[in-house]
C-alpha positions, 0 to 999 in steps of 0.5 A: 121086434114085436114078435120078440117082445111077445116071447118076453110076455109068455115067460111070466105070470102071477102065480102065488109062491109058497116059498122063495124059488130060484129066479130061473126056476120061477121063469121056467115054471110060469112059462108053461102056465102062460103058454097054456093060457094063450093056447087055450084061449081063442079070443087071445089068439084072435087078438081080443085086446080086453082079454090080452090087457087083462092077462098082462095086468094080472099075469105079467105086471106083478113080476116087473119092477117098473120104478127101476125100469123107468129109472133106467130109461130116463137115466140121468134125468131121473135124479133131476125130476121131482118126486111127483114127476118121478111118479108120473113118469113111472105110471106113464112108462108102465102104461106105455110098456103094457100097451106095447106088451099087449100088442106083442102078446097076440103075436105069440106062436109056437116058438121053442124056449130053451133056458141055460143053466143059471150062474148064481151065488147064494148071496147074489141079489141080481142075476141074469136068466138066459134063454134061447128062442128057436123057431122053424125057419128063423135064426135063434134069438137070445133073450135074457132077463135081468132080475133083482131080489126084492122083499116081494120076490124076484123082479125083472128090471131089464130084458135083452134081445140078442144082447140089446136092452129093450129098456135102454132103447128108450133112453135116446128118445127120452133124453132128446125130449127132455132137452127140448121141453124138459121133464114135464114135456116128456111126461106130456109126450108119454101121456099123449102116446098112451091116450092115443091108442087105437080102438080095442078089438073085441 
């Protein structure tokens, strides 16, 4: 799954857009920019965690709606959480995903990415940008990005690999943890995972 997550990472970067562009055009444009950064930076290719984390934080995070992603993952328990718990859940889930994506980013290789025509009406506020990932000697993988229009541009709120949502994969584990120790217990588990990161590679 890590190499598939890395494909997600290379499709987003924090470019300044002078005007609103279609979500598929945005994804296509930034894909090449981030791939170029990876190919030119030998430290990133070697797995330098500080540089990878910086790349994720500056190029990836601005294009994700972490609040909505957390709501999807926490599901019905989100409504049962207090505002303070919701804030804590969002921050910890964001950190968890950043760590996961950072680890995956170092595994990117020369996969070919082919985007499919976007089906979108002028008044649509949610769309799915579809793509195929091809690599020699491996089966083609579909990678789809669910995106929503926000005041600050199009944001990703879910990603599906071969039709399976990466975010909803967390639902079962999160729900089980809440059943055992409540929402505060889930927060503590996330904090523990995030603080338990191994030593950074320099």
